[in-house]
Z-matrix of the N, CA and C atoms (Angstrom, degrees):
N
C 1 1.445
C 2 1.521 1 108.59
N 3 1.292 2 115.17 1 143.26
C 4 1.458 3 120.34 2 179.61
C 5 1.525 4 110.04 3 -92.58
N 6 1.317 5 115.67 4 170.81
C 7 1.464 6 120.51 5 178.44
C 8 1.521 7 110.45 6 -62.28
N 9 1.317 8 116.40 7 -33.84
C 10 1.468 9 120.69 8 179.12
C 11 1.533 10 111.14 9 -63.55
N 12 1.328 11 117.27 10 -33.65
C 13 1.464 12 121.50 11 179.76
C 14 1.524 13 112.30 12 -67.17
N 15 1.335 14 116.94 13 -22.91
C 16 1.460 15 120.87 14 -178.54
C 17 1.521 16 113.20 15 -86.03
N 18 1.339 17 117.55 16 -9.01
C 19 1.461 18 120.58 17 178.98
C 20 1.523 19 110.40 18 -78.17
N 21 1.325 20 118.04 19 131.35
C 22 1.465 21 119.75 20 176.82
C 23 1.523 22 111.01 21 -66.48
N 24 1.316 23 115.62 22 143.95
C 25 1.459 24 121.80 23 177.76
C 26 1.528 25 109.15 24 -71.34
N 27 1.304 26 116.61 25 143.50
C 28 1.469 27 121.55 26 -178.21
C 29 1.520 28 111.02 27 -65.39
N 30 1.321 29 117.36 28 -34.63
C 31 1.466 30 120.95 29 -174.67
C 32 1.519 31 113.21 30 -65.51
N 33 1.342 32 117.03 31 -44.90
C 34 1.458 33 118.76 32 -174.14
C 35 1.529 34 114.52 33 -137.04
N 36 1.324 35 117.97 34 -0.14
C 37 1.454 36 121.16 35 177.25
C 38 1.513 37 115.36 36 80.77
N 39 1.337 38 118.37 37 6.54
C 40 1.458 39 121.26 38 179.77
C 41 1.526 40 110.80 39 -87.88
N 42 1.323 41 115.90 40 141.96
C 43 1.459 42 120.27 41 172.54
C 44 1.528 43 108.00 42 -81.68
N 45 1.326 44 115.79 43 170.82
C 46 1.464 45 119.43 44 179.38
C 47 1.528 46 110.47 45 -60.56
N 48 1.333 47 117.47 46 -42.65
C 49 1.457 48 121.34 47 179.80
C 50 1.527 49 111.25 48 -61.41
N 51 1.324 50 117.13 49 -45.66
C 52 1.462 51 120.39 50 179.78
C 53 1.527 52 111.25 51 -62.03
N 54 1.319 53 116.57 52 -38.94
C 55 1.463 54 120.48 53 178.57
C 56 1.527 55 110.94 54 -65.72
N 57 1.339 56 117.01 55 -43.16
C 58 1.469 57 120.73 56 178.31
C 59 1.526 58 110.21 57 -62.85
N 60 1.318 59 117.47 58 -41.53
C 61 1.462 60 121.06 59 178.70
C 62 1.526 61 110.34 60 -59.46
N 63 1.314 62 117.27 61 -46.91
C 64 1.466 63 120.37 62 -178.41
C 65 1.528 64 112.03 63 -65.24
N 66 1.327 65 117.17 64 -40.28
C 67 1.470 66 120.47 65 179.32
C 68 1.528 67 110.18 66 -64.95
N 69 1.325 68 116.54 67 -47.51
C 70 1.465 69 119.95 68 -178.90
C 71 1.530 70 111.49 69 -68.28
N 72 1.314 71 117.80 70 -32.91
C 73 1.457 72 121.18 71 175.62
C 74 1.525 73 110.41 72 -62.87
N 75 1.313 74 117.11 73 -45.65
C 76 1.468 75 121.18 74 179.22
C 77 1.531 76 110.94 75 -62.85
N 78 1.331 77 116.95 76 -42.41
C 79 1.473 78 120.19 77 178.24
C 80 1.525 79 111.51 78 -62.44
N 81 1.322 80 116.67 79 -44.47
C 82 1.464 81 120.77 80 -179.49
C 83 1.526 82 110.89 81 -65.12
N 84 1.324 83 117.06 82 -39.16
C 85 1.466 84 120.01 83 178.31
C 86 1.521 85 111.06 84 -62.37
N 87 1.340 86 116.49 85 -42.27
C 88 1.467 87 119.57 86 177.78
C 89 1.521 88 111.54 87 -64.09
N 90 1.336 89 116.55 88 -44.47
C 91 1.461 90 120.30 89 -178.09
C 92 1.526 91 112.52 90 -66.85
N 93 1.330 92 117.13 91 -40.02
C 94 1.458 93 121.02 92 -179.47
C 95 1.528 94 112.20 93 -80.35
N 96 1.315 95 116.44 94 -20.82
C 97 1.460 96 120.29 95 -178.65
C 98 1.515 97 113.67 96 73.06
N 99 1.302 98 116.49 97 25.28
C 100 1.470 99 120.76 98 178.24
C 101 1.517 100 109.45 99 -149.43
N 102 1.322 101 115.46 100 163.11
C 103 1.461 102 120.82 101 -176.78
C 104 1.526 103 112.28 102 -79.12
N 105 1.316 104 116.93 103 -32.53
C 106 1.461 105 121.92 104 -176.91
C 107 1.532 106 110.24 105 -82.77
N 108 1.332 107 115.75 106 127.81
C 109 1.466 108 122.06 107 179.16
C 110 1.529 109 107.74 108 -126.88
N 111 1.339 110 117.84 109 127.55
C 112 1.468 111 119.81 110 177.82
C 113 1.531 112 111.61 111 -59.98
N 114 1.315 113 116.09 112 139.74
C 115 1.461 114 121.27 113 -177.12
C 116 1.525 115 111.66 114 -61.91
N 117 1.335 116 117.43 115 -38.71
C 118 1.464 117 118.96 116 -179.33
C 119 1.521 118 112.20 117 -66.67
N 120 1.330 119 117.93 118 -34.87
C 121 1.459 120 121.07 119 175.07
C 122 1.525 121 110.24 120 -65.33
N 123 1.323 122 115.96 121 -43.49
C 124 1.466 123 120.87 122 178.70
C 125 1.526 124 110.60 123 -64.25
N 126 1.336 125 117.12 124 -42.03
C 127 1.468 126 120.66 125 179.01
C 128 1.529 127 110.58 126 -60.75
N 129 1.318 128 117.13 127 -42.66
C 130 1.458 129 120.63 128 178.86
C 131 1.517 130 112.28 129 -59.35
N 132 1.312 131 116.81 130 -38.69
C 133 1.457 132 120.66 131 178.77
C 134 1.523 133 111.71 132 -71.90
N 135 1.321 134 116.29 133 -40.32
C 136 1.466 135 120.58 134 -178.21
C 137 1.519 136 111.17 135 -69.19
N 138 1.327 137 117.10 136 -40.55
C 139 1.461 138 120.50 137 -176.97
C 140 1.532 139 111.11 138 -67.28
N 141 1.323 140 117.95 139 -20.66
C 142 1.462 141 120.57 140 174.44
C 143 1.526 142 111.58 141 -68.92
N 144 1.319 143 116.99 142 -25.62
C 145 1.466 144 121.29 143 -178.00
C 146 1.517 145 113.88 144 -105.61
N 147 1.330 146 118.16 145 -23.87
C 148 1.467 147 122.69 146 -178.58
C 149 1.520 148 109.14 147 -136.09
N 150 1.309 149 116.23 148 140.88
C 151 1.454 150 120.82 149 174.13
C 152 1.521 151 107.36 150 -83.60
N 153 1.327 152 116.68 151 98.65
C 154 1.456 153 121.17 152 -172.98
C 155 1.529 154 109.43 153 -140.15
N 156 1.329 155 116.24 154 143.62
C 157 1.467 156 120.15 155 177.52
C 158 1.526 157 109.56 156 -83.31
N 159 1.315 158 114.72 157 166.51
C 160 1.466 159 120.00 158 178.04
C 161 1.528 160 110.30 159 -61.37
N 162 1.325 161 116.95 160 -42.11
C 163 1.468 162 120.96 161 -179.11
C 164 1.525 163 111.57 162 -63.59
N 165 1.339 164 117.18 163 -41.64
C 166 1.468 165 120.68 164 178.10
C 167 1.522 166 110.99 165 -63.43
N 168 1.329 167 115.97 166 -41.35
C 169 1.456 168 118.68 167 -179.79
C 170 1.521 169 111.15 168 -67.34
N 171 1.315 170 117.39 169 -42.12
C 172 1.459 171 119.55 170 179.30
C 173 1.521 172 111.59 171 -64.89
N 174 1.335 173 117.10 172 -35.73
C 175 1.461 174 120.05 173 176.35
C 176 1.531 175 110.46 174 -64.92
N 177 1.329 176 116.44 175 -41.56
C 178 1.468 177 120.29 176 178.25
C 179 1.523 178 110.61 177 -65.68
N 180 1.325 179 117.74 178 -41.02
C 181 1.468 180 120.95 179 177.26
C 182 1.526 181 110.94 180 -61.68
N 183 1.316 182 116.52 181 -40.24
C 184 1.466 183 120.78 182 178.55
C 185 1.519 184 111.04 183 -63.75
N 186 1.347 185 116.66 184 -42.28
C 187 1.466 186 119.90 185 177.62
C 188 1.533 187 110.49 186 -62.68
N 189 1.332 188 116.21 187 -42.70
C 190 1.465 189 119.60 188 -179.49
C 191 1.524 190 111.20 189 -65.06
N 192 1.323 191 116.50 190 -33.90
C 193 1.464 192 120.69 191 179.00
C 194 1.527 193 112.21 192 -81.30
N 195 1.336 194 116.77 193 -9.07
C 196 1.465 195 120.51 194 179.31
C 197 1.502 196 113.44 195 79.25
N 198 1.326 197 117.72 196 26.42
C 199 1.458 198 120.59 197 -176.29
C 200 1.515 199 113.76 198 -116.83
N 201 1.301 200 118.19 199 17.31
C 202 1.471 201 118.97 200 -176.24
C 203 1.510 202 110.70 201 -135.57
N 204 1.305 203 113.97 202 170.15
C 205 1.462 204 120.67 203 175.48
C 206 1.522 205 109.06 204 -66.87
N 207 1.313 206 117.54 205 157.38
C 208 1.459 207 120.64 206 177.83
C 209 1.520 208 112.08 207 -62.24
N 210 1.311 209 116.14 208 170.98
C 211 1.468 210 122.11 209 179.02
C 212 1.523 211 110.08 210 -57.43
N 213 1.322 212 117.17 211 148.83
C 214 1.467 213 119.72 212 177.41
C 215 1.523 214 110.52 213 -57.90
N 216 1.321 215 115.83 214 136.67
C 217 1.457 216 120.76 215 178.96
C 218 1.510 217 113.76 216 95.09
N 219 1.336 218 118.07 217 -16.29
C 220 1.458 219 119.35 218 179.06
C 221 1.529 220 109.01 219 -94.75
N 222 1.316 221 115.83 220 157.12
C 223 1.453 222 121.40 221 -177.34
C 224 1.519 223 109.35 222 -95.08
N 225 1.325 224 118.26 223 126.59
C 226 1.462 225 119.71 224 177.48
C 227 1.524 226 111.06 225 -66.19
N 228 1.309 227 116.19 226 142.27
C 229 1.467 228 121.23 227 -179.32
C 230 1.523 229 110.06 228 -92.50
N 231 1.307 230 115.51 229 151.89
C 232 1.461 231 123.11 230 173.69
C 233 1.529 232 113.52 231 53.64
N 234 1.303 233 117.52 232 39.16
C 235 1.456 234 118.85 233 179.45
C 236 1.523 235 111.42 234 -66.12
N 237 1.322 236 117.55 235 -33.34
C 238 1.459 237 120.91 236 178.59
C 239 1.520 238 110.14 237 -66.92
N 240 1.326 239 117.13 238 -42.11
C 241 1.467 240 120.58 239 179.33
C 242 1.526 241 110.68 240 -64.18
N 243 1.326 242 117.69 241 -37.25
C 244 1.460 243 120.62 242 178.18
C 245 1.520 244 110.71 243 -64.22
N 246 1.337 245 116.45 244 -41.75
C 247 1.460 246 119.87 245 179.60
C 248 1.526 247 110.72 246 -63.93
N 249 1.319 248 115.88 247 -40.93
C 250 1.476 249 119.32 248 179.25
C 251 1.515 250 111.15 249 -62.17
N 252 1.356 251 116.73 250 -44.37
C 253 1.456 252 120.36 251 -179.21
C 254 1.526 253 110.83 252 -61.07
N 255 1.320 254 117.22 253 -40.11
C 256 1.457 255 120.13 254 -179.02
C 257 1.522 256 110.88 255 -65.91
N 258 1.335 257 118.10 256 -37.71
C 259 1.451 258 120.95 257 -179.75
C 260 1.535 259 111.40 258 -69.00
N 261 1.317 260 117.18 259 -37.04
C 262 1.447 261 121.64 260 -177.64
C 263 1.508 262 110.96 261 -70.08
N 264 1.311 263 116.66 262 -38.27
C 265 1.473 264 121.12 263 -177.14
C 266 1.473 265 109.73 264 -68.34
């Protein structure tokens, strides 16, 4: 992947890898007839379109699921509010 591929798109903020993951996920869901798709099957489909490591793909999946830190180089939002919530709990 090139540096250009890592830039988020202006329209929706998705990188090329994230967009490929979502497209291939939708295709696999239609073909399998279910919502759940094994990660290794999805990785096989994505790697056919993008040269990506397993770690890069899992990081992108985590970002898409909302369970990971933001992209490298970006500033996390509301870090103070997160710290406050953790102290209160």
